[in-house]
C-alpha positions as CSV (number, residue, x, y, z in Angstrom):
1,X,78.9,-131.6,88.6
2,X,81.4,-131.1,85.7
3,X,80.7,-132.4,82.2
4,X,83.3,-132.0,79.5
5,X,82.4,-129.7,76.6
6,X,83.8,-131.0,73.4
7,X,82.6,-128.2,71.1
8,X,80.6,-125.0,71.6
9,X,79.5,-122.0,69.5
10,X,76.5,-119.6,69.7
11,X,74.0,-122.1,68.4
12,X,74.8,-125.4,70.2
13,X,77.3,-127.3,72.3
14,X,78.4,-130.9,72.3
15,X,79.2,-132.6,75.6
16,X,80.8,-135.9,76.6
17,X,78.2,-137.4,78.8
18,X,79.5,-139.8,81.5
19,X,77.8,-143.2,82.1
20,X,75.2,-143.2,84.9
21,X,73.8,-139.8,84.1
22,X,70.3,-139.3,82.8
23,X,69.8,-137.1,79.8
24,X,66.7,-135.6,81.2
25,X,64.3,-136.2,84.1
26,X,61.6,-138.8,83.5
27,X,58.9,-136.7,85.2
28,X,58.5,-133.7,87.4
29,X,59.1,-135.7,90.6
30,X,62.4,-137.1,89.3
31,X,65.3,-135.3,91.1
32,X,68.0,-137.6,89.8
33,X,71.2,-135.9,88.5
34,X,70.8,-135.2,84.8
35,X,72.3,-133.4,81.8
36,X,69.3,-131.0,81.9
37,X,70.1,-130.1,85.5
38,X,73.6,-129.3,84.5
39,X,72.4,-127.3,81.5
40,X,70.0,-125.2,83.5
41,X,72.7,-124.4,86.0
42,X,75.3,-123.4,83.5
43,X,73.0,-122.0,80.7
44,X,69.8,-120.8,82.4
45,X,68.8,-119.0,79.1
46,X,68.2,-122.5,77.5
47,X,65.3,-123.1,79.9
48,X,62.7,-122.0,77.2
49,X,64.4,-123.8,74.3
50,X,62.3,-126.9,73.6
51,X,59.5,-128.5,71.6
52,X,56.1,-126.9,71.5
53,X,53.6,-128.1,74.1
54,X,51.6,-131.0,72.7
55,X,54.5,-132.2,70.6
56,X,54.9,-135.9,70.0
57,X,57.7,-136.2,72.6
58,X,55.1,-135.9,75.4
59,X,53.6,-133.3,77.7
60,X,56.7,-132.6,79.6
61,X,58.6,-130.8,76.9
62,X,59.9,-128.2,79.3
63,X,61.8,-130.9,81.1
64,X,64.0,-131.3,78.0
65,X,65.4,-127.8,77.3
66,X,67.9,-127.9,74.5
67,X,67.7,-131.7,74.2
68,X,67.5,-132.6,70.5
69,X,68.4,-136.3,71.0
70,X,69.2,-138.5,74.0
71,X,71.5,-141.1,75.4
72,X,70.5,-143.9,77.7
73,X,71.6,-143.4,81.3
74,X,74.2,-146.1,81.0
75,X,75.6,-144.9,77.7
76,X,78.5,-142.5,77.6
77,X,79.6,-140.1,74.9
78,X,78.6,-137.3,72.6
79,X,75.4,-135.4,73.2
80,X,74.2,-132.4,71.1
81,X,72.4,-129.6,72.9
82,X,70.8,-126.6,71.2
83,X,71.3,-123.1,72.8
84,X,68.6,-121.2,70.9
85,X,65.1,-122.0,69.6
86,X,66.1,-121.6,65.9
87,X,69.1,-123.9,66.3
88,X,66.8,-126.4,68.3
89,X,64.3,-126.5,65.4
90,X,67.1,-126.8,62.8
91,X,68.9,-129.7,64.6
92,X,65.6,-131.5,65.4
93,X,64.8,-131.3,61.7
94,X,68.3,-132.7,60.8
95,X,67.7,-135.7,63.0
96,X,64.2,-136.2,61.6
97,X,65.7,-136.2,58.1
98,X,68.5,-138.5,59.1
99,X,71.2,-135.9,58.2
100,X,73.1,-136.3,61.5
101,X,75.5,-139.2,61.3
102,X,76.1,-141.0,64.6
103,X,78.7,-143.7,65.4
104,X,78.9,-145.8,68.6
105,X,81.4,-148.3,69.9
106,X,80.0,-151.4,71.6
107,X,81.7,-154.4,73.0
108,X,79.4,-157.4,72.5
109,X,79.5,-161.0,73.6
110,X,80.9,-163.6,71.1
111,X,81.9,-163.3,67.5
112,X,79.7,-162.0,64.7
113,X,79.1,-164.2,61.6
114,X,79.8,-161.3,59.3
115,X,82.4,-158.6,59.8
116,X,80.0,-155.9,58.6
117,X,76.3,-155.7,57.8
118,X,72.9,-154.0,58.2
119,X,70.3,-154.9,60.7
120,X,66.9,-153.8,59.2
121,X,64.4,-154.9,61.8
122,X,61.4,-152.9,63.2
123,X,61.2,-152.5,66.9
124,X,58.2,-152.7,69.2
125,X,58.0,-152.1,72.9
126,X,57.2,-154.7,75.5
127,X,56.9,-154.4,79.3
128,X,58.0,-157.3,81.6
129,X,56.4,-158.3,84.9
130,X,58.6,-155.9,86.8
131,X,57.4,-153.0,84.7
132,X,60.7,-152.7,82.8
133,X,60.2,-151.5,79.3
134,X,62.4,-152.8,76.5
135,X,62.4,-152.9,72.7
136,X,62.1,-156.1,70.7
137,X,62.3,-157.2,67.1
138,X,59.7,-159.9,67.9
139,X,56.6,-158.1,66.7
140,X,53.3,-159.5,67.8
141,X,49.6,-158.5,68.2
142,X,50.3,-156.6,71.5
143,X,53.1,-154.3,70.2
144,X,52.4,-154.2,66.5
145,X,50.6,-150.8,66.7
146,X,53.7,-149.3,68.2
147,X,56.1,-150.9,65.8
148,X,58.7,-148.5,64.3
149,X,61.1,-149.0,61.5
150,X,64.7,-149.3,62.7
151,X,68.0,-149.7,60.7
152,X,71.5,-150.1,62.1
153,X,74.8,-150.6,60.2
154,X,77.6,-152.3,62.0
155,X,81.3,-153.2,61.4
156,X,83.6,-155.3,63.6
157,X,86.7,-153.4,64.6
158,X,88.5,-156.1,66.8
159,X,87.9,-159.6,67.9
160,X,88.9,-160.8,71.4
161,X,88.8,-164.3,72.9
162,X,85.2,-163.9,74.1
163,X,84.0,-160.6,72.8
164,X,84.0,-158.4,69.7
165,X,84.4,-154.6,69.5
166,X,81.8,-153.3,67.1
167,X,81.1,-149.9,65.5
168,X,77.4,-149.3,65.2
169,X,75.9,-146.6,63.0
170,X,72.1,-146.2,63.6
171,X,70.2,-144.8,60.6
172,X,67.1,-144.3,62.7
173,X,66.8,-143.0,66.3
174,X,64.7,-145.5,68.2
175,X,65.0,-146.0,72.0
176,X,67.6,-148.7,72.8
177,X,68.0,-149.3,69.1
178,X,71.6,-150.5,69.1
179,X,71.1,-152.6,72.2
180,X,68.0,-154.3,70.9
181,X,69.4,-154.8,67.4
182,X,72.7,-156.4,68.6
183,X,70.7,-158.7,70.8
184,X,68.5,-159.6,67.9
185,X,71.5,-161.1,66.0
186,X,72.6,-163.0,69.1
187,X,75.4,-160.6,70.3
188,X,74.1,-158.3,73.1
189,X,76.2,-155.4,74.5
190,X,78.4,-156.5,77.4
191,X,76.9,-155.7,80.8
192,X,73.5,-154.8,79.3
193,X,71.2,-155.6,82.2
194,X,68.0,-155.3,80.1
195,X,69.0,-157.1,76.9
196,X,71.9,-159.5,77.7
197,X,70.0,-161.8,80.1
198,X,71.2,-163.5,83.2
199,X,73.3,-166.1,81.4
200,X,75.6,-163.4,80.0
201,X,78.1,-162.5,82.8
202,X,78.9,-158.9,83.4
203,X,82.6,-158.8,84.2
204,X,83.1,-157.4,87.7
205,X,86.0,-155.2,86.7
206,X,83.9,-153.5,84.0
207,X,80.6,-153.0,85.9
208,X,78.9,-150.7,83.3
209,X,77.3,-151.0,79.8
210,X,80.0,-151.0,77.2
211,X,78.3,-148.6,74.8
212,X,79.9,-145.2,73.9
213,X,78.7,-142.5,71.5
214,X,82.0,-141.9,69.7
215,X,81.3,-139.7,66.7
216,X,78.9,-137.0,65.4
217,X,78.9,-135.5,61.9
218,X,76.5,-132.9,60.6
219,X,76.1,-129.4,59.0
220,X,75.7,-126.7,61.6
221,X,73.0,-124.0,61.6
222,X,75.8,-121.6,60.3
223,X,76.5,-124.0,57.3
224,X,79.8,-125.4,58.6
225,X,80.6,-129.1,58.4
226,X,81.0,-130.4,61.9
227,X,82.7,-133.7,62.9
228,X,83.4,-134.4,66.6
229,X,84.9,-137.5,68.1
230,X,85.2,-138.8,71.6
231,X,87.7,-141.4,72.9
232,X,86.6,-144.3,74.9
233,X,86.4,-143.4,78.6
234,X,89.2,-144.8,80.7
235,X,87.2,-147.5,82.4
236,X,86.2,-148.9,78.9
237,X,89.7,-148.6,77.4
238,X,91.3,-150.1,80.5
239,X,89.0,-153.1,80.3
240,X,89.8,-153.6,76.6
241,X,93.5,-153.7,77.5
242,X,93.0,-156.7,79.8
243,X,91.3,-158.8,77.1
244,X,93.3,-161.4,75.1
245,X,92.7,-161.1,71.4
246,X,91.3,-163.9,69.2
247,X,93.9,-165.8,67.3
248,X,93.7,-165.2,63.6
């Protein structure tokens, strides 16, 4: 398995994760292809770079070597991986203090009322009858204890006949945050099997979630200002080229 490396130095690397690839295994029995599997094959020395046992991320911290944040399996784009324990601790702290700026491109159904705005809505987890977990802004007695603050800035880049291309900048790092927040304002991400619902048709010629981590900006452990960008994958860009634009 080959994964493009966008940037690398002695402290960390930034890869361009393809859609369909897990960031890390979900448990010890999970043998699905993942970024972690690739990391351990290419950088075996990273195996011991992770959170302390008993950390809030769970008991399987050794299944996430070098992983300081994650992307959903269906999401493509930039993923930051620490190569040493000091850089891991430094980068985790940057994320905790919201000092790493992230930007995503998402194609959503319909046209947003406002060209730009902020979605400030806490998220709580619910589990459906099939056991599928998802985030919701509809907080009730069952999920209130697990409610977490979540903020996403957004800006419309282009409007098509039936869709809008949106830049989303999460200010917090909740699971499925962008997907849940865009659904909460009535514009789920195209081909989102969890949040779009059955009434929203996933175009056959696309066939994947249209969400891409396009930009990362932060100060490196060495003190350098780092900004890295990733173009849309061909399958997403090609799909955009087929869409008629909305008449002004």
